C-alpha positions in Angstrom: -36.1 -16.5 -27.9 -33.0 -18.4 -28.8 -33.3 -20.6 -31.8 -32.3 -23.9 -30.3 -31.4 -25.5 -33.7 -29.0 -22.7 -34.6 -27.2 -22.4 -31.3 -27.3 -25.9 -29.7 -23.7 -26.5 -30.7 -22.6 -22.9 -30.4 -20.6 -21.4 -27.6 -21.4 -18.2 -25.8 -18.5 -15.8 -25.2 -18.5 -12.6 -23.1 -16.6 -9.6 -24.6 -13.2 -9.3 -22.9 -14.3 -5.9 -21.5 -17.5 -7.3 -20.0 -16.4 -8.9 -16.7 -18.7 -10.5 -14.1 -17.9 -9.7 -10.4 -19.4 -11.8 -7.7 -21.2 -10.3 -4.7 -22.8 -12.1 -1.7 -26.5 -11.4 -2.8 -26.1 -10.3 -6.4 -23.3 -9.9 -8.9 -22.5 -7.2 -11.5 -21.2 -7.2 -15.1 -18.7 -4.4 -15.4 -18.5 -3.0 -18.9 -15.0 -1.6 -18.9 -15.2 -0.2 -22.4 -18.5 1.7 -22.0 -17.9 2.7 -18.4 -21.2 1.2 -17.2 -22.5 -1.9 -15.3 -25.6 -4.1 -14.9 -26.5 -6.1 -11.8 -27.1 -9.8 -12.4 -28.4 -12.7 -10.2 -25.7 -14.9 -8.8 -27.1 -17.8 -10.7 -26.1 -16.1 -14.0 -22.7 -15.3 -12.6 -22.1 -19.0 -11.8 -23.5 -20.0 -15.2 -21.0 -17.8 -17.0 -18.0 -18.6 -14.7 -18.4 -22.4 -14.6 -19.4 -22.9 -18.3 -16.6 -21.1 -20.2 -16.1 -22.8 -23.6 -19.1 -25.1 -22.9 -21.6 -25.6 -25.7 -25.2 -24.5 -25.4 -26.5 -28.1 -25.6 -24.2 -29.2 -22.8 -25.3 -26.3 -20.6 -28.9 -27.4 -21.1 -27.9 -31.0 -20.3 -26.1 -29.8 -17.1 -28.9 -27.7 -15.7 -31.9 -29.7 -17.0 -34.5 -29.0 -19.6 -36.8 -27.6 -16.9 -34.4 -24.6 -16.6 -34.3 -24.0 -20.4 -36.5 -21.0 -20.3 -34.4 -19.3 -17.7 -31.1 -20.1 -19.5 -32.6 -18.8 -22.8 -33.7 -15.6 -21.1 -30.2 -15.1 -19.7 -28.5 -15.5 -23.1 -31.1 -13.3 -24.8 -30.6 -10.6 -22.3 -26.8 -10.8 -22.6 -27.0 -10.5 -26.4 -29.5 -7.6 -26.1 -27.1 -5.8 -23.7 -24.2 -6.5 -26.1 -22.2 -8.2 -23.3 -21.3 -11.2 -25.5 -21.7 -13.1 -28.7 -22.1 -16.7 -30.0 -19.1 -18.6 -31.4 -19.4 -21.5 -33.9 -16.9 -23.8 -32.2 -14.9 -24.1 -29.0 -11.7 -23.3 -31.0 -13.3 -20.0 -32.1 -14.4 -19.3 -28.5 -10.9 -19.9 -27.1 -9.4 -17.6 -29.8 -10.8 -14.5 -27.9 -8.6 -14.1 -24.8 -9.7 -12.5 -21.5 -8.6 -9.0 -20.7 -5.1 -8.8 -19.2 -5.5 -8.0 -15.5 -1.9 -6.8 -15.0 -1.5 -3.3 -13.6 1.6 -1.1 -13.5 2.7 2.5 -13.9 6.0 4.2 -14.5 5.4 6.7 -11.7 6.9 6.0 -8.3 4.1 8.1 -6.8 1.0 8.8 -8.9 -0.8 11.4 -6.7 -0.4 13.6 -3.7 -2.6 15.5 -1.2 -1.0 18.6 0.3 -3.0 20.1 3.1 -2.4 23.8 3.7 -2.7 25.3 7.1 -1.7 28.5 8.9 1.8 27.4 9.7 4.1 29.8 7.8 7.2 27.7 8.6 6.1 25.2 6.0 7.6 25.9 2.6 4.9 24.9 0.2 6.9 26.1 -2.8 9.7 23.7 -1.9 7.1 20.9 -1.5 5.9 21.5 -5.1 9.5 21.4 -6.3 10.0 18.0 -4.5 6.8 16.7 -6.1 8.1 17.7 -9.5 11.4 16.0 -8.9 9.7 12.8 -7.9 7.6 13.0 -11.0 4.1 13.1 -9.4 1.5 13.7 -12.1 -1.5 14.6 -10.0 -1.7 17.0 -7.1 -4.5 18.1 -4.8 -4.0 21.2 -2.7 -6.5 21.5 0.2 -6.8 24.5 2.4 -9.1 24.8 5.4 -8.3 28.4 6.2 -8.6 31.3 3.7 -5.7 31.8 1.3 -5.3 34.5 -1.3 -5.6 33.1 -4.9 -2.2 34.7 -5.7 -0.7 32.1 -3.2 -2.1 29.2 -5.4 -1.0 30.9 -8.6 2.5 31.3 -7.3 2.6 27.5 -6.6 1.2 26.9 -10.1 3.9 29.0 -11.6 6.5 26.5 -10.3 4.8 23.7 -12.2 5.4 25.4 -15.6 7.5 23.1 -17.8 7.1 20.2 -15.3 5.5 16.7 -15.8 2.6 17.5 -13.5 -0.6 16.8 -15.5 -3.4 17.9 -13.3 -4.0 20.0 -10.1 -7.2 20.3 -8.0 -7.5 23.2 -5.5 -9.8 23.1 -2.5 -10.1 26.4 -0.7 -12.5 28.3 1.5 -15.1 30.4 -0.3 -13.8 33.7 -1.7 -16.1 36.3 -3.1 -14.9 36.2 -6.7 -16.4 36.4 -10.1 -15.2 33.4 -12.2 -15.6 35.6 -15.3 -13.4 38.3 -14.0 -10.7 39.1 -16.5 -7.6 38.7 -14.2 -9.0 35.4 -12.7 -9.8 34.0 -16.2 -6.3 35.0 -17.4 -4.6 33.1 -14.6 -6.8 30.0 -15.1 -6.1 30.2 -18.8 -2.4 30.6 -18.2 -2.1 27.6 -15.8 -4.0 24.9 -17.8 -2.9 22.2 -15.4 -5.8 23.4 -13.1 -8.5 20.7 -13.3 -10.8 22.0 -10.6 -11.0 24.9 -8.2 -13.4 24.1 -5.5 -14.6 26.9 -3.2 -16.0 25.1 -0.2 -18.1 26.7 2.7 -19.8 28.8 0.0 -23.3 30.4 0.5 -24.4 28.7 -2.7 -23.8 25.8 -5.0 -22.6 26.6 -8.5 -20.5 25.1 -11.3 -18.8 27.0 -14.0 -16.8 25.3 -16.8 -14.7 27.1 -19.2 -11.5 27.2 -21.3 -12.5 24.4 -23.7 -13.7 22.3 -20.7 -10.2 22.1 -19.2 -11.0 23.9 -15.9 -14.1 23.8 -13.7 -14.8 26.3 -11.0 -17.1 24.8 -8.3 -18.8 26.5 -5.4 -20.2 24.1 -2.7 -22.0 24.9 0.5 -20.3 22.0 2.3 -17.5 22.8 4.6 -14.6 20.5 3.8 -12.1 19.2 6.4 -9.8 16.2 6.5 -12.3 14.5 8.7 -15.4 14.9 6.6 -14.0 14.6 3.1 -11.9 11.5 3.7 -13.3 8.0 3.7 -16.8 8.8 2.4 -18.2 6.0 0.2 -21.1 6.7 -2.1 -22.3 5.4 -5.5 -21.7 8.9 -6.8 -18.0 8.2 -6.4 -18.0 4.9 -8.3 -15.9 4.7 -11.5 -15.7 2.0 -14.1 -12.6 2.0 -16.2 -9.7 -0.4 -17.0 -7.2 1.6 -14.9 -9.2 1.4 -11.7 -10.5 -2.1 -12.3 -7.1 -3.7 -12.8 -5.4 -1.6 -10.1 -8.1 -2.7 -7.6 -7.3 -6.3 -8.1 -3.7 -5.7 -6.9 -3.6 -2.6 -4.8 -5.5 -0.2 -2.5 -7.2 2.2 -4.9 -7.0 5.1 -2.4 -3.5 4.8 -1.0 -1.5 3.0 -3.7 1.4 5.2 -5.0 0.1 8.2 -2.8 2.0 10.5 -0.5 0.4 13.2 1.6 1.3 16.1 3.8 -1.0 17.2 6.6 -1.4 20.8 7.9 1.4 20.2 10.4 3.9 19.1 7.8 3.7 15.4 8.7 4.3 13.1 5.7 1.7 10.3 5.7 -0.1 7.8 3.5 -3.2 9.9 4.1 -3.6 13.2 6.0 -6.3 11.6 8.2 -4.0 8.8 9.3 -2.0 8.9 12.6 1.3 7.3 11.4 3.9 9.8 10.2 7.0 9.0 8.2 8.7 12.3 9.0 8.1 16.0 8.9 8.6 17.9 5.7 10.7 20.5 7.5 13.5 17.9 8.0 12.5 15.0 5.8 12.1 15.0 2.0 9.3 13.3 0.2 11.8 11.0 -1.5 13.2 10.0 1.8 9.8 9.4 3.4 8.4 7.1 0.7 11.4 4.8 1.1 11.0 4.4 4.8 10.0 0.9 6.2 6.3 0.5 6.2 5.4 3.4 4.0 4.3 1.1 1.1 2.6 -1.6 3.2 -0.9 -0.2 2.7 -0.5 -0.1 -1.0 -1.2 -3.8 -1.2 -4.4 -4.0 0.8 -7.0 -4.5 -2.0 -10.7 -4.9 -1.6 -10.5 -8.7 -1.9 -8.7 -8.6 1.5 -11.0 -6.2 3.4 -13.8 -7.5 5.6 -17.2 -7.2 4.1 -15.8 -5.4 1.0 -14.6 -8.7 -0.3 -18.3 -9.8 -0.4 -19.5 -6.6 -2.2 -20.3 -6.5 -5.9 -19.1 -2.9 -6.1 -15.6 -3.5 -4.8 -13.8 -2.9 -8.1 -15.5 0.4 -8.9 -15.2 1.8 -5.4 -12.2 3.4 -3.5 -11.1 2.3 -0.1 -10.3 4.0 3.2 -7.9 2.7 5.8 -8.0 5.9 7.9 -11.6 5.5 9.1 -12.3 1.8 9.7 -14.7 0.0 12.0 -11.9 -1.8 14.0 -8.8 0.3 14.4 -6.9 -2.7 15.6 -7.6 -4.6 12.3 -6.1 -2.9 9.2 -8.4 -5.2 7.1 -11.5 -3.9 8.7 -14.4 -2.5 6.7 -14.5 1.3 6.1 -16.6 2.9 8.8 -18.3 5.4 6.5 -19.7 2.8 4.1 -23.5 3.0 4.0 -24.0 -0.2 1.9 -24.8 -3.7 3.1 -23.8 -6.3 0.4 -25.5 -9.1 2.3 -28.9 -7.7 1.6 -27.9 -5.4 -1.3 -29.3 -2.3 0.2 -28.1 1.2 0.8 -28.7 2.9 4.2 -31.4 5.2 2.6 -33.4 2.2 1.3 -36.4 0.6 2.9 -35.5 -2.6 4.7 -31.9 -1.7 5.3 -30.1 -3.1 8.3 -26.5 -2.7 9.3 -23.8 -5.1 8.4 -23.4 -5.8 12.1 -26.9 -7.3 12.2 -25.9 -9.8 9.5 -23.0 -11.5 11.3 -20.2 -11.0 13.8 -16.5 -10.0 13.8 -14.1 -12.7 14.8 -10.6 -11.7 15.6 -9.0 -14.5 13.6 -11.5 -14.9 10.8 -12.7 -11.3 10.2 -16.4 -10.8 9.6 -18.4 -14.0 9.6 -21.9 -14.0 8.0 -24.8 -15.3 9.9 -26.2 -17.1 6.9 -29.5 -18.1 8.6 -30.3 -14.6 9.6 -29.3 -13.1 6.2 -31.4 -15.7 4.3 -34.3 -14.7 6.5 -33.7 -11.0 5.7 -33.5 -11.8 2.0 -36.5 -14.1 1.9 
C-alpha cells in the first residue's frame, strides 16, 4: 500500500512512452517503448488525464476519502507495472515533457502493393524502376496466378543498388525445397527479401534463415485481393512510436501508399474502385499528384465511425475499401469483429454486433444507444 505520509505531497507522473487511450467501455495504456499494453478502467483513465501535476493529497480531497483504497490500488498497480513514478514537486513533474506526437517522413510514398496477374502487356520491370525513382522503401508483390520464381528474382535484380529496403512476395504454392542450393543462393543474393509467402499451400510451415533476414512461409489459405484486404484482428495489432504517432494524423493503411491492381490500374488500394490512371499510359509519379489521390491519407481512426470509440484504434490499421456504408467514407470497416461498446470480440460469449448498440445517422454517423449498451454491460 502507498505510504500516505511519504506521498501525500508528491505528484504522480506517467512515463512519456506510457500513454492512456480512451475507449467507450474501457481504456488502454500503450507502452510505446516496450511494445505492449494493459487495459484499464475508464475511471483510471479520467484520474490520470484530469489530474496531471496534481498532488496526491489534492486527488484524495477531490475524490473523497471513501475512494482512498481504490486510488491507492490504482497507483500501486501503475508503479508495479512501471508505467510511472512519483515526483517530489510540481516543478519536478512538469520537467518531464510528454512524448512529441508529430509524425513525418522524408518519403513521398512509403509503401506500395503491386498485384501481378496474367496480363503480359503490363511491364512489371518498368514499374519497379518507377518505384525506385520515386524512392519507395517498401514493396509488396502479390500474385494470384502461378509465376516462376525466376520472374521475381529478375525484378529483384533491378532493385540492386536502389533505396528499396524491404520486399514481400506473395505467390501461389510452388513445390520447392527452401533448402535447395539455387533457391538459397538467390535469397542470399537478394537480401531485400523480407518474406516469401507461398499461399494455397497443402501445409503450413515457416522457415527462417540467412541470419533472420528472410522468412519463407507456406500457408494453406488462398490469398486474393478480396480476402486479404481489410481484415482486422488482434494478431495484426502493433504498438510502436511510428504507428502510434502516424495514426493520430493519418490513415495507417493508405497514408503514403500507391498500388497497382492486376489490370494495371493505379489506386490507393487494389481493392478500391477509383483509379487514377493505368500504368500503361500513366506513371506512378503522375498518378500520385492527381486531384483526390491523397485525400484518404488524412482519414485517421479518430474520424471513423465506431473506431473513434475503440481503445485499440492507435494499434490497429484501417480499411477504406471494405466499409459498412459505401456512401460514407468515414464508415466503420465492415470486416471488424470487435464491438468497443461492450469490449467483446465476435468469438467471445455475450458478443452482440455494433448495430445492436445504436444506429447510423446520416449527419451524425453512428449514435450509441446508451440505455441499451448500459443494460448489456450491467
